[in-house]
C-alpha positions as CSV (number, residue, x, y, z in Angstrom):
1,X,65.1,111.0,116.5
2,X,61.9,112.4,116.0
3,X,60.2,108.4,115.8
4,X,62.4,107.4,113.2
5,X,63.3,103.7,113.7
6,X,66.3,102.0,112.9
7,X,65.6,100.3,110.1
8,X,64.8,103.5,108.3
9,X,68.2,104.7,109.4
10,X,69.4,101.6,107.8
11,X,67.6,102.2,104.2
12,X,68.8,105.7,104.4
13,X,72.3,104.4,104.8
14,X,71.9,101.6,102.1
15,X,71.2,104.5,99.7
16,X,74.3,106.4,100.6
17,X,76.4,103.3,100.3
18,X,75.4,102.4,96.9
19,X,74.2,105.3,95.4
20,X,71.0,104.7,94.6
21,X,67.5,104.0,95.5
22,X,67.0,100.9,92.9
23,X,70.8,99.7,93.7
24,X,69.4,100.2,97.5
25,X,66.3,98.3,97.2
26,X,68.0,95.4,95.1
27,X,70.4,95.4,97.8
28,X,67.4,95.2,101.1
29,X,65.8,93.1,98.4
30,X,62.9,95.9,98.6
31,X,60.8,97.8,96.3
32,X,62.1,100.8,94.3
33,X,58.7,102.7,95.6
34,X,58.9,101.5,98.9
35,X,63.1,103.1,99.8
36,X,61.4,106.3,98.3
37,X,58.9,106.8,101.0
38,X,60.9,105.5,103.9
39,X,63.1,108.5,102.9
40,X,60.3,110.8,102.2
41,X,59.0,109.9,105.7
42,X,62.3,110.3,107.4
43,X,62.8,113.9,106.3
44,X,59.1,114.2,106.8
45,X,59.6,113.4,110.2
46,X,62.8,115.2,111.0
47,X,62.0,118.3,109.6
48,X,64.6,118.5,106.7
49,X,65.4,117.1,103.7
50,X,68.5,114.4,103.4
51,X,68.9,113.7,99.7
52,X,68.6,115.9,96.7
53,X,67.6,113.8,93.8
54,X,66.4,114.0,90.1
55,X,65.8,111.6,87.6
56,X,69.3,111.2,86.9
57,X,71.4,111.5,90.1
58,X,71.4,111.9,93.5
59,X,73.6,114.1,96.3
60,X,73.4,114.6,100.1
61,X,72.4,117.8,101.8
62,X,74.7,118.8,104.3
63,X,71.9,117.5,106.9
64,X,72.2,114.1,105.0
65,X,75.9,114.1,105.0
66,X,75.4,115.0,108.6
67,X,73.4,111.9,109.4
68,X,75.5,109.4,107.2
69,X,78.6,110.0,109.0
70,X,77.2,109.3,112.4
71,X,75.0,106.6,112.0
72,X,77.1,104.3,109.4
73,X,79.8,103.6,111.9
74,X,77.4,102.9,114.1
75,X,75.3,100.9,112.5
76,X,78.4,98.8,111.0
77,X,79.4,98.1,114.4
78,X,75.9,96.6,115.2
79,X,75.8,94.8,112.2
80,X,79.2,93.3,112.8
81,X,78.4,92.8,116.3
82,X,75.0,90.8,115.3
83,X,76.8,88.9,112.9
84,X,79.2,87.9,115.1
85,X,76.2,86.7,118.0
86,X,74.8,84.3,115.3
87,X,77.9,82.6,114.2
88,X,79.3,79.3,116.5
89,X,82.8,79.9,118.0
90,X,84.8,77.0,115.5
91,X,82.3,77.5,112.6
92,X,84.3,79.5,110.3
93,X,81.5,80.9,107.7
94,X,79.7,83.8,106.0
95,X,80.5,86.4,102.9
96,X,83.9,88.2,103.2
97,X,84.5,91.2,101.7
98,X,87.2,92.5,100.4
99,X,89.3,95.1,98.7
100,X,92.6,95.0,97.3
101,X,95.0,96.8,94.3
102,X,94.6,95.3,90.9
103,X,98.6,95.1,90.9
104,X,98.0,92.6,94.1
105,X,96.4,90.2,91.8
106,X,98.3,88.6,89.0
107,X,101.3,89.0,91.4
108,X,100.3,87.0,94.8
109,X,96.5,87.8,95.9
110,X,94.8,85.7,93.1
111,X,96.6,82.6,94.7
112,X,96.1,83.7,98.2
113,X,92.4,83.7,97.9
114,X,92.0,80.2,96.4
115,X,94.0,78.7,99.0
116,X,91.3,80.6,101.1
117,X,88.6,79.2,99.7
118,X,89.8,75.6,99.5
119,X,90.5,75.7,103.3
120,X,87.4,77.6,104.0
121,X,84.8,75.8,101.5
122,X,81.9,77.7,104.3
123,X,83.3,81.1,103.3
124,X,82.1,83.0,99.8
125,X,84.5,85.6,98.8
126,X,83.4,89.3,97.8
127,X,87.1,91.1,96.5
128,X,86.5,94.6,94.3
129,X,90.0,95.5,92.8
130,X,90.4,98.8,93.4
131,X,94.0,101.3,93.9
132,X,92.9,104.5,95.7
133,X,92.2,104.8,99.5
134,X,89.0,103.4,100.9
135,X,86.7,104.5,104.0
136,X,86.4,100.9,106.2
137,X,84.0,102.6,108.1
138,X,81.2,103.3,105.3
139,X,82.8,100.8,102.6
140,X,80.9,98.1,104.1
141,X,84.5,95.8,103.5
142,X,85.6,93.9,105.9
143,X,89.3,94.7,105.0
144,X,91.3,96.6,102.5
145,X,95.1,94.9,101.4
146,X,97.1,98.0,100.5
147,X,100.6,99.2,100.1
148,X,102.6,101.4,102.6
149,X,101.2,104.3,100.8
150,X,97.9,103.5,100.8
151,X,96.8,103.4,104.0
152,X,94.2,105.7,105.9
153,X,95.0,106.6,109.8
154,X,93.4,104.7,112.8
155,X,93.7,101.0,111.1
156,X,95.1,98.0,112.2
157,X,97.8,96.5,109.6
158,X,99.5,93.2,109.2
159,X,102.2,92.6,106.4
160,X,101.9,89.9,104.3
161,X,102.4,88.6,100.3
162,X,106.3,88.4,99.7
163,X,109.1,91.2,99.5
164,X,108.7,93.7,96.6
165,X,111.3,93.7,94.3
166,X,111.3,96.2,91.4
167,X,112.8,96.2,88.1
168,X,112.7,98.3,85.0
169,X,111.9,97.1,81.9
170,X,112.3,97.7,77.8
171,X,112.0,95.7,74.6
172,X,115.0,95.3,72.7
173,X,112.9,96.7,69.6
174,X,112.4,99.4,72.2
175,X,116.1,99.7,72.9
176,X,116.9,99.9,69.6
177,X,115.5,102.4,68.1
178,X,115.3,104.8,71.1
179,X,118.7,103.8,72.5
180,X,119.9,102.2,75.9
181,X,120.0,105.4,78.8
182,X,123.8,105.0,79.7
183,X,122.6,107.2,83.4
184,X,119.2,106.6,85.7
185,X,118.8,110.8,84.3
186,X,118.6,109.8,81.4
187,X,115.4,108.1,81.7
188,X,113.4,111.3,81.6
189,X,114.1,111.5,77.7
190,X,112.2,108.2,77.3
191,X,108.2,107.0,77.1
192,X,107.5,105.7,79.9
193,X,105.0,103.7,80.8
194,X,103.1,104.6,84.4
195,X,101.1,103.2,86.8
196,X,98.5,104.8,87.7
197,X,96.5,105.0,90.8
198,X,93.0,104.9,90.0
199,X,93.4,108.5,88.2
200,X,96.4,109.7,85.7
201,X,97.2,112.7,87.8
202,X,98.1,109.9,90.8
203,X,101.4,108.2,89.3
204,X,103.9,105.8,91.2
205,X,107.0,107.3,91.3
206,X,110.2,105.8,89.9
207,X,112.6,105.1,92.9
208,X,116.4,104.7,92.8
209,X,119.2,104.3,95.1
210,X,122.9,105.2,93.8
211,X,125.6,104.8,95.8
212,X,125.4,106.8,99.9
213,X,123.0,108.9,97.9
214,X,119.5,109.2,99.2
215,X,117.0,107.4,97.5
216,X,115.5,109.7,94.6
217,X,113.1,109.6,91.9
218,X,112.6,109.8,88.5
219,X,109.4,111.0,86.2
220,X,109.7,110.0,82.7
221,X,107.3,111.1,80.4
222,X,104.1,108.9,80.5
223,X,103.6,107.2,76.8
224,X,101.3,105.7,78.2
225,X,99.5,105.5,82.1
226,X,97.4,102.3,83.0
227,X,96.4,100.9,85.9
228,X,97.4,96.9,85.1
229,X,100.6,95.7,85.5
230,X,99.8,93.4,83.0
231,X,99.0,95.2,80.7
232,X,101.8,97.2,81.2
233,X,104.1,94.3,80.3
234,X,102.2,94.0,77.0
235,X,102.6,97.3,75.9
236,X,106.1,97.5,77.2
237,X,107.1,94.1,74.7
238,X,105.1,96.0,71.6
239,X,108.0,98.7,72.3
240,X,105.8,101.3,73.4
241,X,108.2,102.4,76.1
242,X,110.4,101.6,79.5
243,X,107.8,100.1,82.4
244,X,109.0,100.0,85.7
245,X,107.2,97.6,87.7
246,X,107.0,94.4,90.3
247,X,109.7,92.1,89.2
248,X,108.0,88.5,89.8
249,X,105.3,89.6,86.9
250,X,108.0,90.6,84.2
251,X,110.3,87.7,85.0
252,X,109.4,84.9,82.5
253,X,110.1,87.7,79.8
254,X,113.2,88.9,81.4
255,X,114.5,85.1,80.7
256,X,113.1,84.4,77.5
257,X,114.8,88.0,76.0
258,X,111.3,89.4,75.7
259,X,111.9,92.4,77.5
260,X,115.7,94.2,78.8
261,X,116.3,94.6,82.4
262,X,118.0,98.1,83.4
263,X,119.5,99.4,86.3
264,X,119.2,96.4,88.1
265,X,121.4,97.6,91.1
266,X,120.0,101.1,91.8
267,X,116.5,99.5,92.3
268,X,115.2,99.6,95.6
269,X,112.6,96.9,97.5
270,X,109.1,98.6,98.4
271,X,107.3,97.9,101.7
272,X,104.8,94.8,101.5
273,X,101.2,94.8,101.6
274,X,99.6,94.9,104.5
275,X,96.0,93.9,105.6
276,X,94.3,96.3,107.2
277,X,91.1,96.2,109.3
278,X,89.5,98.9,111.6
279,X,89.5,96.7,115.0
280,X,90.3,93.6,116.6
281,X,87.0,93.8,118.7
282,X,84.0,91.7,117.5
283,X,85.8,90.3,114.8
284,X,84.3,87.7,112.6
285,X,85.6,84.4,112.6
286,X,86.3,84.6,108.9
287,X,88.3,87.1,108.7
288,X,91.0,86.2,111.4
289,X,90.8,83.6,109.6
290,X,92.2,85.0,106.9
291,X,94.9,87.1,108.3
292,X,96.3,83.9,109.8
293,X,96.4,82.5,106.5
294,X,98.1,85.7,104.7
295,X,100.6,86.3,107.9
296,X,101.8,82.4,107.3
297,X,102.2,83.0,103.4
């Protein structure tokens, strides 16, 4: 690489991963000037510009994008291998980095993490809740918890968590003022509290089954779009519309009468969540322990 050393490449990859020179400097415990000098040194040695930067933002050039895509997976594999060499076989320790959808938090995932931390006190956990697809190669996480609809290709997947029973709910006040939908298709005329996967144009579908017909989808007009199920329940309790969500977080409100369940016989169960990871080779002991515990739960 024209005398460019591995440390310089590591600094470049971290700048891209963190989307900034200052953030990379903090992550690597280096001075911001040192990081900038490293990138400039690489560019001078390679004879190409890797990063376009201004005082407000940065972006990769075509050469920079090519270099990042080629080097990031190799560095991740190298870091994993070196970390594994430093671990005692039966010592489960270090930092477990996970990505999970927000909906899994109150449903089962927070409880699972608490059990894991109690079982393995030498492991620190970093979990980032994010509803979009994630690139396990470049994200720096050990594993991602996702639903079947948000899986990346070429990943190993293990089912975890309970079966996802769905429920359609509205408040008594909303139904009093807007009327009960008598048929499933009547929902199109109602206000929907819709779940959005990270952005407003990617909404969770409302799926139904009816007799021997194939499952079908109804899309009511979105009154509110939100990516948090607790907020969905709160907005529904406030009488702002009808919500389609996991049954478990809504059960207590149905039992108390604050929410009314609709079309219970026409709601399918969705596939369980999965924990997704890239390879079984060089798997850190902490990740293996987490997967084993999740499978039991």
